[in-house]
Every structure is written in structure tokens, then in C-alpha cells.
N, C-alpha and C positions, 0 to 999 in steps of 0.2 A: 800355480799351476805349473805342469807339465811341459814343458817344449820341447819337440823333440826333430819336428820335422820344419823346411820354410813351412809349409801351406799353416801351421798352428801359428808359426809366430804371427806370419801377414796378417789371422783370422784373427788378434786378440788384437795386434796393432788396432787393425778397421773397426775390432768389436769398441776397443776406448776410444775410436775416433770418431762414431756415433753414439757415445753416451755421451760423450762430453759435447753435440753437438756440430761438433766443427767440420767444415767443407772438406776435401783434398788440395784447394787450392790453398788453405787456409793455411793447413796445415806444415804442408809442401814449405812454403814461403817461410815459416818460421826454421823446418827441419834444413833449410838452406837446399832443396832437392826440385827434379820438377814433378809436378801432378803425373807425368805420365812415370817416371823413376816411382813415384809411392804407386801409381796404380798395379806396375805388374811387381812390387812387392806383399802388398796387399790380397795380392792373387796367390802368393806363394814363387814368386819366382825362385830355384836357388843360388844364382847366380847374381845375386846383389850385393851391394861392395856394403863390408859389413860397419864400415866407418858412416856412411849414409843412413844405416840401422842404427845403430847406433843415436844418430842427431834425430832422426822421427821416435824414436822410443822416448828419447828425453824430451821432445815439444807434446809430446803423450802425456807424458808426468808417468812412463811408466817404468818401474828401477828391475832389472835383470838380476839374478841373481846367481853363481854358478855354484851347484854342487860337485861333490868328485865321489861317488859310488863306488865304498872297498869293492875289490873283486870277491867271489868267495873261492879260490888257492886255499887249499889246506898252510898253505905258507904264509898263510896272512895271518895265523895262530898267534903263539907267544913268544915264539922267534923262530929259527930256521929249524928244519928237519934233519935231523943227525943219524945219516941213511945207516950206516956202519952198524950204530947201536941198534937200530932196528932191526936190521938182519940178524943182530949178533941174539935180539931177546928172539925173532922167529925160529932163529936155529936152537935155543932153547928149550923150544918148545913151548914157552911165555908169546904163542899168537894172540892173545886177548886185543891188540893191541893195534893189529889189524886192519 
């Protein structure tokens, strides 16, 4: 599942909690957070503390994986672009590489 917003993460945690048939009170106690805090997290509050989030997801048996997407920039290719060589080719009429 791809998580891009606090709301999506909170909803995923709530879904897992319900799947496990756990109460908010039980998860909050296991994670060391208050039930009120857990309610706000599940609702998608954007300013929740990361350490607490990680404690809750661990209590629910959720593993978070971080993926880094590579940018689609031209310089992400095989190597840096040699602008001088590229301009030389263009000036010599070899502009098929433009």
C-alpha cells in the first residue's frame, strides 16, 4: 500500500486494528499512547509525533518500508551531460541528439 498522506496512514492503522479486532484502548496501551492521541492519529491528524506513530504501527504488526523514487531528470542517465560536447555536435550539424 502506498502511503502519501497522514489520513491514509491513519486509515491503514485503523483498518489493521479493526481487522485484528482490537480496541483503541488496547492498542493505545500497547503502544504507550493515550486513546485520545490514537483517535487523532487514526483520523489523519498531520502533526502527530513520529515516534508515537512508529510505536502504534509496531503494536499493530505493521511494517513501514521506505522507497526512494528516482527522479526523471535527464542527468539521472548513465552519466553527467557534457554540455560543451553537445553544443559542438549541434554546431557541426549533428543535431539528432537534441
